[in-house]
C-alpha positions in Angstrom: 35.6 -18.2 105.6 36.3 -21.0 107.9 34.4 -20.6 111.1 35.6 -22.4 114.1 33.3 -24.9 115.7 31.2 -23.7 118.5 32.9 -24.1 121.9 32.0 -27.3 123.7 30.3 -26.6 127.0 32.5 -27.3 130.0 30.3 -30.3 130.9 31.1 -31.9 127.6 34.8 -31.4 127.5 37.2 -34.1 128.4 40.6 -33.3 129.7 43.8 -35.4 129.3 43.5 -36.3 132.9 40.0 -37.7 132.3 41.3 -39.8 129.4 44.2 -41.1 131.6 41.8 -41.9 134.4 39.4 -43.7 132.0 42.3 -45.8 130.6 43.6 -46.6 134.1 40.1 -47.8 135.1 40.0 -50.1 132.1 43.4 -51.5 132.9 42.2 -52.1 136.5 39.2 -54.0 135.0 41.6 -56.3 133.3 43.5 -56.8 136.5 40.3 -57.4 138.5 39.2 -59.9 135.9 42.3 -62.0 136.4 41.6 -62.8 140.0 38.3 -64.7 139.4 39.9 -66.5 136.5 42.7 -67.6 138.8 40.2 -68.8 141.4 38.2 -70.7 138.7 41.4 -72.5 137.7 42.1 -73.4 141.3 38.6 -74.9 141.5 39.2 -77.0 138.4 42.5 -78.3 139.8 40.7 -79.2 143.1 38.0 -81.0 141.2 40.5 -82.9 139.2 42.5 -83.8 142.4 39.2 -85.0 143.9 38.5 -87.2 140.9 42.0 -88.7 141.0 41.7 -89.4 144.7 38.3 -91.1 144.3 39.7 -93.2 141.4 42.7 -94.3 143.5 40.8 -95.0 146.7 37.8 -96.9 145.3 38.5 -100.5 145.9 38.5 -103.0 143.0 35.8 -105.0 144.9 33.4 -102.0 145.0 30.1 -102.5 143.1 29.8 -101.0 139.7 27.1 -98.6 140.9 29.5 -97.1 143.4 32.1 -96.5 140.6 29.4 -95.0 138.3 28.2 -92.7 141.1 31.7 -91.5 141.9 32.4 -91.0 138.2 29.2 -89.0 137.7 29.9 -86.8 140.7 33.4 -85.9 139.7 32.5 -85.6 136.0 29.8 -83.0 137.0 32.3 -81.1 139.2 34.9 -81.0 136.4 32.4 -79.9 133.8 31.1 -77.1 136.1 34.6 -75.9 136.9 35.5 -75.8 133.2 32.3 -73.8 132.5 33.4 -71.4 135.3 36.8 -71.0 133.7 35.1 -70.3 130.3 32.9 -67.6 131.8 35.9 -66.0 133.5 37.9 -66.1 130.3 35.0 -64.4 128.5 34.9 -61.7 131.2 38.6 -61.2 130.8 38.3 -60.9 127.1 35.6 -58.3 127.4 37.8 -56.3 129.7 40.8 -56.5 127.3 38.6 -55.4 124.4 37.7 -52.3 126.3 41.3 -51.3 126.5 42.3 -48.4 124.2 44.3 -49.4 121.2 47.9 -48.2 121.2 49.6 -46.9 118.1 
């Protein structure tokens, strides 16, 4: 004889509403991960604009040490902004992986 499995206690059962809520929360995680990524991209653009501005406004007669100093500063800013973008992309990828598979 086939015996039905023992009933799951009420605390262990999940309703369809719980599954929908869980999926919606995961979708919101993706949406919320996009905003910091967008901000990180804005930071990178600002760092790049700053580097371009510094390159254009530094006079040709400026000492080499001044040019190297400006280059180092903007190089560090660009690298940090790219690292920030990378971190935010990883956060977004984790949120996307948590989404339920369809089909």
